[in-house]
N, C-alpha and C positions, 0 to 999 in steps of 0.2 A: 503494500500500499504506500502510495506517495505521501510523504509528509507535508501538509499544508503549514505555511508560515504566515505569520502577521507581524509586519514591521511597525515599529514605533520609535520615537525619539524621546528620551527623557530630559532634553534640554541640553544646553550647551554649558560648558564650563570654561572660562577664560577663552573663548573662542574656539575651543576644541569641540569635536563631535565624539569624544571617546565613549559618552554615555548612550550613543546610538545603539539599540538592541535589536536582537531578532528573537521572537517568542514562538516557539514550535507548539503544535497542538497538545504535546504532554506537559506544557506549561514551563519547560526549561527555558532559560533565557541565556543567550550568548551575544556577546558584543558583535555588531556589524564591524568588520575589520576597518581600521582607520585608512589602510591603503586602498580600499574599495571606495570609501567616501573621497579619498584624495584624488583617484582616478576619475571619478564622476565630476569632481570640481575642475580638474584640468580639462576634461572634454568639453565641459560647459564653457569655460573661459576661452578654449580654442575656438569654438563655434561662434561665441560672441564676438570674439576679435575679427573673425573673417567677416561677419555681417557688418560689423563697423567700418572695416576697410572697403568692402565692396559697396557699401551705401555711399561712402565718400566718392567713389568712383561715379556712382549714379548721380549725385549731386552736381558733380562737375560737368558730366558728359550726357546726361538724360539716360533714357533706359536703354542703353547699349548692350548688346549681348556679347558674351554671355554672362556678364555681371548681373543683370536684372534677373535672369533665371536662378543663377546660383546664389544670390543673396536671398531669394525666396526659399530655395532649398535649405540654405544654412538656417533659416529661421524655423523651418520645418524640424531640422535637427535639434535645435534649441528646445522646441516644443516636446520632442520625444524625450530629451534628457529631463526636462521639467516634470514630465509624467513620472519618471522614475523617482525623482526627488519626493513627489507627492505620495506615490505608492510605498515608499519606505519612511515617509514622514520625516524627512531629513530637510533642515533649513536650507534654503537656496542662498548660495553666497552672493554678496553684492555684486552689481556689475560696475566694475571700475576700469574697464577697458579704455585704452586710448588709442587713436588712430596713428598708424605708422605714417610720419611725414611724407615719405616718398608717394603715398597714395593721394596726396594733396597736390603734387607737382609733376608727377611723371605722365609721359605720353601714353597712349592706349596700347602700342606695342610692349612698351616696358611693363605696363601694368598686366598685361596678358602674361607675359614671362614671369612676372612675380606670381601671378596665380598659379602657373605651372608649377612653380618651385613651392609655393604653399601647399599645394595638394600633395606633391612628393613628401614634404616634411610632415604633413598631416597623416598620411598612410604610415610613415615611419614611427610617428608618435603613437598610434593605435597598435601597431604591430609589436613594437619594442617595449611599450610602457603600459599603456592603459589596458589592453585586452589581457596581458599577463597578470596585471594587478587585480582583475575582476573575475579571474577564473574561478569556477565554482558558483558562480552567481549567474544562472543561465539566462535570466530575462536581461540583465545588465549586458552580459556578453552579446546576446541577440542584438539589442539596440546598437551598441557599439560596432559590432560587425557590420551592420547595415549602414552605419555612418562612414566607416572605413571604406566599404565597398563603393559607396557613392562617390568618395573622393577619387578612388583608383579608377573606377570605370566609367564615371560620367563627368565629373568636374574637371580632372586633368585633361582629359581628351577635348573638352570644349575649350579649355584655355589654350591647349597646343593648337587648335584650328584658329583661335582668335589670334595668337601670336603670328601665325604664318600668314593670315589674312592682312594684318597690319605691316607685316614685313615687305608686302608687295605694293603698298602705298607710298 
């Protein structure tokens, strides 16, 4: 029989989430590993940062592709992560992202190239840090795997096409 778990947070202590717990059907309580929460926080920060940078491009150039599509996708990624925070009853960290200055000044070809590198870095982050940190938490692994795959299979190729398109202009 599969064990059903209910997640709840007992509050924060000095900004830490060490009191976040997992309660099983048998009533036992185990802490939700701090590394899992830290990985969720890192994923959320990464997605928020991408939205902010891409929104800066849209503010400068209008609804240019692929930035408009990918900014919308990144917002969906944020929403997927926020649903995890809700389901685990974990406080959502403050959004203190700042735009990278180059997104305020670079031309579209450079911005597309930055998008390619950003997606490569994103896949590496998920593969090397985030997914290993959440192993054993199937629902979190599922969400993070979908976010990783979107970067690798959809966002990176879109930015590559964008960089090629503007290289010929």
